[in-house]
C-alpha positions as CSV (number, residue, x, y, z in Angstrom):
1,X,77.4,0.4,17.6
2,X,78.9,1.5,14.1
3,X,80.4,-1.4,11.8
4,X,82.8,1.1,10.7
5,X,84.1,1.5,14.3
6,X,84.2,-2.3,14.6
7,X,86.3,-2.4,11.4
8,X,88.5,-0.2,13.0
9,X,89.1,-1.8,15.9
10,X,89.8,-5.1,14.2
11,X,92.4,-3.2,12.1
12,X,94.4,-1.7,15.2
13,X,94.3,-5.7,16.5
14,X,95.3,-6.9,13.2
15,X,98.3,-4.0,12.5
16,X,99.4,-3.3,16.2
17,X,98.8,0.4,16.1
18,X,96.3,3.5,15.2
19,X,98.7,4.4,12.7
20,X,99.0,1.3,10.8
21,X,95.1,0.7,11.1
22,X,94.9,4.3,9.7
23,X,96.9,3.4,6.4
24,X,95.3,0.0,6.2
25,X,92.0,1.6,5.9
26,X,93.0,4.7,4.4
27,X,91.8,7.1,6.9
28,X,93.8,9.3,9.4
29,X,95.2,8.8,12.5
30,X,93.3,11.5,14.0
31,X,90.1,9.5,12.5
32,X,90.9,6.2,14.1
33,X,91.6,8.0,17.3
34,X,88.3,9.4,17.1
35,X,86.4,6.4,16.0
36,X,87.9,4.5,19.0
37,X,86.9,7.4,21.4
38,X,83.2,7.0,20.2
39,X,83.3,3.4,20.5
40,X,84.6,3.7,23.9
41,X,82.1,6.1,24.8
42,X,79.2,4.0,23.2
43,X,80.3,1.1,25.2
44,X,80.9,3.0,28.5
45,X,84.4,1.3,28.8
46,X,88.1,1.7,28.0
47,X,89.2,-0.6,25.3
48,X,92.9,0.5,25.3
49,X,96.1,1.0,27.5
50,X,96.9,4.4,26.7
51,X,100.1,4.7,29.0
52,X,101.9,2.5,26.8
53,X,103.2,3.9,23.2
54,X,101.6,2.7,20.9
55,X,98.1,2.3,22.8
56,X,97.5,-1.5,23.1
57,X,94.0,-3.2,23.3
58,X,93.2,-3.9,27.4
59,X,91.4,-7.0,28.1
60,X,88.1,-5.9,27.7
61,X,89.3,-4.4,23.9
62,X,90.7,-7.7,23.2
63,X,87.5,-9.4,24.2
64,X,85.6,-7.5,21.7
65,X,87.8,-8.2,18.8
66,X,86.5,-11.9,18.1
67,X,83.0,-10.8,18.4
68,X,83.4,-8.0,15.7
69,X,85.2,-10.6,13.6
70,X,82.0,-13.3,14.0
71,X,79.7,-10.4,13.4
72,X,81.4,-9.6,9.9
73,X,81.4,-13.4,9.1
74,X,77.8,-13.4,9.6
75,X,76.9,-10.6,7.6
76,X,79.2,-12.0,4.8
77,X,77.0,-15.1,4.7
């Protein structure tokens, strides 16, 4: 699992949209979408409710965000 993908997931959770996360991470919205698709494929689960605009984290996505944050804390210590 890519740290970059997890950081992007957390940025989406923090910013509320793929576009805002892309701006914060200095990448394109298309790159954010591709990273999230790759993360979903790797985890074999859907992380977003894409029936809404902008897409929102679903229950599975929300459950991963705190774990990702904790792994970043561990890496920084």
